[in-house]
C-alpha positions in Angstrom: 60.0 -155.6 106.5 57.0 -156.7 108.9 54.1 -158.2 107.4 52.0 -155.5 108.0 54.3 -153.5 105.3 54.1 -156.3 102.4 51.2 -155.5 99.7 48.9 -158.4 100.8 48.2 -157.6 103.9 46.4 -154.7 102.2 44.5 -156.2 99.8 43.2 -155.0 96.6 41.0 -152.1 95.3 38.8 -152.5 92.1 35.6 -153.1 90.8 33.6 -155.9 88.9 30.5 -155.8 86.7 28.8 -158.9 86.5 28.2 -160.5 82.8 25.0 -162.3 83.6 26.4 -164.6 80.4 26.7 -161.5 77.9 30.1 -162.2 76.5 30.4 -158.5 75.8 29.6 -157.0 79.1 32.1 -154.7 80.5 35.0 -156.6 82.4 35.5 -153.5 84.8 39.3 -152.7 85.5 41.3 -155.4 87.1 42.1 -155.5 90.9 44.8 -152.4 91.8 47.4 -154.6 94.2 49.1 -151.8 96.1 53.1 -151.6 95.6 55.5 -151.7 98.7 56.2 -148.4 97.9 52.8 -147.4 98.0 52.7 -148.3 101.3 56.3 -148.2 103.1 58.1 -144.9 103.3 61.2 -146.2 103.8 60.6 -148.3 100.5 60.0 -145.0 99.0 62.9 -143.4 100.1 64.9 -146.3 99.1 63.4 -146.3 95.7 64.0 -142.1 95.3 67.8 -142.5 96.1 68.1 -145.8 93.7 66.7 -143.2 91.1 68.6 -140.4 91.8 71.9 -142.6 91.9 71.1 -143.7 88.4 70.9 -139.8 87.2 73.7 -139.0 89.1 75.6 -141.5 87.3 74.4 -140.4 83.9 75.9 -137.1 85.2 79.1 -138.4 86.1 79.3 -140.7 82.6 78.7 -137.3 80.5 81.4 -135.4 82.1 83.7 -138.8 81.3 83.0 -138.4 77.6 83.6 -134.8 77.7 86.9 -135.7 79.4 87.5 -138.9 77.5 87.1 -136.5 74.2 89.8 -134.2 75.4 92.1 -137.0 77.4 92.6 -139.3 74.5 94.5 -139.4 71.5 92.6 -139.9 68.1 95.4 -142.4 67.3 95.8 -144.1 70.0 94.5 -148.0 70.2 94.1 -150.3 73.0 93.7 -154.2 73.2 90.0 -155.0 74.8 88.9 -158.3 75.5 86.9 -159.8 73.4 86.9 -156.7 70.8 90.7 -156.9 69.8 92.3 -153.9 69.2 90.0 -150.9 68.8 90.0 -147.0 69.3 90.7 -145.6 72.9 88.8 -142.5 72.4 85.9 -144.7 70.3 85.8 -146.8 73.1 85.8 -144.3 76.0 83.3 -142.2 74.2 80.8 -145.5 73.3 81.2 -146.5 77.1 80.6 -143.3 78.5 77.6 -142.1 76.4 75.9 -145.6 76.8 76.3 -145.3 80.5 74.9 -141.9 80.3 71.9 -142.5 78.0 71.2 -146.0 79.9 71.0 -144.6 83.3 68.7 -141.8 82.2 66.0 -144.4 80.9 66.7 -147.1 83.8 66.0 -143.9 86.4 63.0 -143.0 84.4 61.6 -146.4 84.0 62.5 -147.2 87.7 60.8 -143.8 89.0 57.6 -144.8 86.8 57.2 -148.4 88.4 57.9 -147.4 91.9 57.0 -144.2 92.8 54.7 -142.7 90.4 51.0 -143.1 90.4 49.9 -146.6 88.8 46.5 -146.4 89.1 44.4 -147.1 86.2 42.0 -144.2 85.3 39.2 -145.3 82.4 38.5 -141.9 80.2 35.7 -141.9 77.5 36.3 -141.0 74.1 35.7 -137.6 73.0 35.6 -135.5 70.0 39.2 -134.5 68.9 38.0 -131.3 68.4 37.7 -128.6 71.7 34.2 -126.9 71.5 34.0 -123.1 71.4 33.8 -123.0 75.5 37.0 -125.0 75.5 39.0 -123.1 73.2 38.1 -119.8 74.6 39.3 -120.8 78.0 42.5 -122.1 76.9 43.2 -118.5 75.3 42.0 -117.1 78.0 44.4 -118.7 80.5 47.3 -118.1 78.0 46.6 -114.4 78.0 46.4 -115.0 81.6 49.9 -116.6 82.5 51.5 -113.8 79.5 50.3 -110.8 81.7 51.3 -112.3 84.8 54.5 -113.7 83.6 55.6 -109.8 82.7 56.5 -111.3 79.2 54.9 -108.3 77.3 55.6 -105.8 79.4 59.3 -106.5 80.8 61.1 -105.8 77.8 64.8 -106.5 79.1 63.8 -109.5 80.7 61.9 -110.5 77.5 64.8 -109.7 75.1 67.3 -111.3 77.0 65.6 -114.8 77.6 65.3 -114.6 73.7 68.9 -113.8 73.4 70.0 -116.7 75.5 67.6 -119.0 73.9 69.1 -118.1 70.6 72.7 -118.6 71.6 71.9 -121.9 73.1 72.3 -124.0 69.9 75.6 -122.5 68.9 77.4 -124.3 71.5 76.3 -127.6 69.2 77.3 -125.2 66.3 80.6 -124.9 67.5 81.2 -128.6 67.9 81.1 -129.3 64.4 84.2 -127.1 64.3 85.9 -131.0 65.2 84.3 -132.5 61.9 87.8 -132.4 60.7 90.6 -129.6 59.9 89.8 -126.6 58.1 90.3 -126.8 54.2 92.5 -123.7 54.3 93.6 -123.6 50.8 94.9 -127.2 50.5 91.9 -127.9 47.8 93.0 -125.1 46.0 96.4 -126.5 45.2 98.0 -129.7 44.3 101.6 -131.4 44.1 102.3 -129.8 41.0 102.4 -126.6 42.5 106.1 -126.7 42.9 106.4 -126.2 39.5 107.7 -123.0 37.6 108.9 -122.1 34.4 112.5 -121.2 36.2 112.3 -124.6 37.6 109.7 -127.3 35.9 108.4 -130.8 37.3 109.1 -133.5 35.0 106.2 -135.8 34.6 106.6 -140.1 36.0 104.8 -142.5 33.9 102.9 -144.3 36.7 103.2 -147.4 34.7 107.3 -147.4 34.3 108.3 -145.0 37.2 110.0 -143.2 34.8 110.1 -139.8 32.9 108.4 -139.3 29.5 109.3 -137.5 26.3 106.7 -136.8 23.9 107.6 -139.7 21.6 106.3 -142.4 23.9 102.9 -140.9 23.7 101.5 -141.7 20.7 98.1 -140.4 19.4 95.2 -141.9 20.6 96.5 -143.0 23.3 95.8 -142.1 27.0 99.1 -142.1 29.3 99.1 -141.6 33.3 101.0 -139.2 35.4 101.8 -137.9 38.6 104.8 -135.5 40.1 108.7 -136.2 39.9 109.2 -137.0 43.6 106.1 -138.4 44.6 106.6 -142.0 45.6 104.5 -144.8 46.7 105.9 -146.0 49.9 104.8 -142.1 51.4 102.9 -142.3 54.3 100.5 -139.7 52.6 100.8 -141.1 48.6 97.1 -141.7 48.9 96.4 -138.5 49.7 98.7 -136.8 47.3 97.9 -139.0 43.8 94.0 -138.1 44.6 94.8 -134.6 43.6 98.1 -135.3 41.7 97.1 -138.3 38.9 97.1 -136.6 35.6 96.4 -138.4 32.1 98.0 -137.4 29.0 96.4 -137.9 25.9 97.6 -136.7 22.1 95.6 -135.4 19.7 96.4 -134.3 16.1 96.4 -130.7 15.6 93.8 -130.4 13.1 91.6 -132.1 15.6 91.9 -129.6 18.7 88.8 -127.7 18.8 90.1 -125.2 21.8 92.9 -122.7 20.9 93.6 -122.0 24.5 93.7 -125.8 25.6 96.2 -126.3 22.9 98.3 -123.7 23.8 98.8 -125.4 27.6 99.6 -128.3 25.8 103.0 -129.3 23.3 102.7 -130.6 20.1 99.1 -132.1 20.4 99.8 -133.4 24.0 97.3 -132.7 26.7 97.8 -133.0 30.5 94.2 -133.0 32.5 93.3 -133.8 36.0 92.3 -137.5 35.8 89.8 -136.5 38.5 86.5 -135.9 37.5 85.0 -132.9 38.5 81.3 -134.6 39.8 82.4 -136.9 43.0 86.4 -137.1 42.4 86.1 -140.8 40.5 89.3 -141.6 38.7 88.9 -141.3 35.0 90.0 -143.9 32.9 87.7 -144.7 29.6 88.8 -143.2 26.6 87.3 -142.8 23.3 89.9 -142.6 21.0 88.1 -141.6 17.6 85.7 -139.3 19.4 88.4 -138.1 22.2 86.2 -138.5 24.7 86.9 -139.5 28.2 84.3 -141.3 30.4 83.9 -141.2 34.4 83.0 -145.1 35.1 81.3 -144.2 37.9 78.3 -141.9 36.7 79.0 -141.6 33.3 80.1 -137.7 33.0 81.7 -137.4 29.6 84.2 -135.0 28.8 85.7 -133.7 25.2 89.3 -133.5 25.7 89.5 -132.1 21.7 87.8 -129.1 23.1 89.3 -127.9 26.5 87.8 -131.1 28.2 84.3 -129.8 28.7 81.1 -131.5 29.6 79.4 -132.7 27.0 77.3 -135.6 29.2 76.6 -136.5 32.8 76.5 -134.7 36.2 79.5 -133.2 36.7 79.6 -129.4 36.8 82.8 -128.0 35.3 85.6 -129.4 32.6 88.6 -131.3 33.8 91.1 -128.9 35.1 94.3 -128.8 32.4 98.3 -128.7 33.5 100.5 -126.6 31.1 103.2 -128.6 29.9 106.0 -128.5 27.9 110.0 -130.1 27.6 112.8 -129.4 29.4 116.5 -129.1 27.6 116.9 -132.8 27.7 113.4 -133.7 25.9 111.5 -134.9 29.0 107.7 -133.8 29.7 107.6 -131.0 32.1 105.0 -128.9 34.0 105.7 -125.3 34.4 103.0 -124.6 37.0 99.8 -126.1 38.8 96.4 -126.4 37.6 94.3 -123.4 36.1 91.5 -124.6 38.5 90.9 -126.6 41.6 90.7 -130.4 40.9 87.8 -132.6 41.7 84.1 -132.0 42.7 83.1 -128.2 43.7 83.2 -127.2 47.1 82.2 -124.0 49.1 85.7 -122.6 49.4 86.2 -122.9 45.3 87.5 -119.6 43.6 
């Protein structure tokens, strides 16, 4: 670049205000120094290409984000130094989105620093509220613009514009579909659904992993059970036990308050879901004298002698109960699924 293209050769612009020893006098604006892009069109074109390149890279990164979402499997793990083993999908989405946003910001900053005007212009403070003349002028300009656009007169144009603007947000709503799999009816049923009166499902003690007989459960005790066939080495054991977990309590027949609940049990043995109906915490605290079960998370309290009715706390409905009886060998079995969906409420809950 020749010397005449350097900012120093063009001097600076500005004004100075003499202070005459007054420390509160207006010092004036600092002298304005021209930038290289202000005096050399080739430098300005180069800066323009750089900004455009950043925006193009941002567009390509956005396309890469969408492609990564489609191409990479959610379970694929890769090794990236120094991060270690991480999800390929998360890494690709993070990198592409980060590059896209960074290039937009970097391009905007580069544009402002090299091509936009950098002259400082003082503006006197004025009242925030506009005067009547300015308000009237703004309203008149709005009416003139609306009339010239034909927005009110051309109904087809107006209606199609409103329709298109209303449909655009649906593209974002569609993405909500990928927040997770559709629940279908998986929340309505548990593993106990395999039980039928003709083919009952044995109750397996969670501690001994053995089937139970009525004499194994004494009055005042609390026992936890699971359906037969559910083993801890199963891949989906945690998901299944989160719905299938059962607690058994034996209450003296004269202490039972709800006849329907007593009819679902066997000789005072009642089988309730262990999952709290508030936020799904496992219930494990039992008051023998009152027959109350307490959730340790938020202290929801259920009266097991009265159909697990909620008597305190934020839980929204009673604990679902399982109908149980004994088989020909005298073991406790379930003859069907819970009467109500287990756990907290949800939109599709019947």
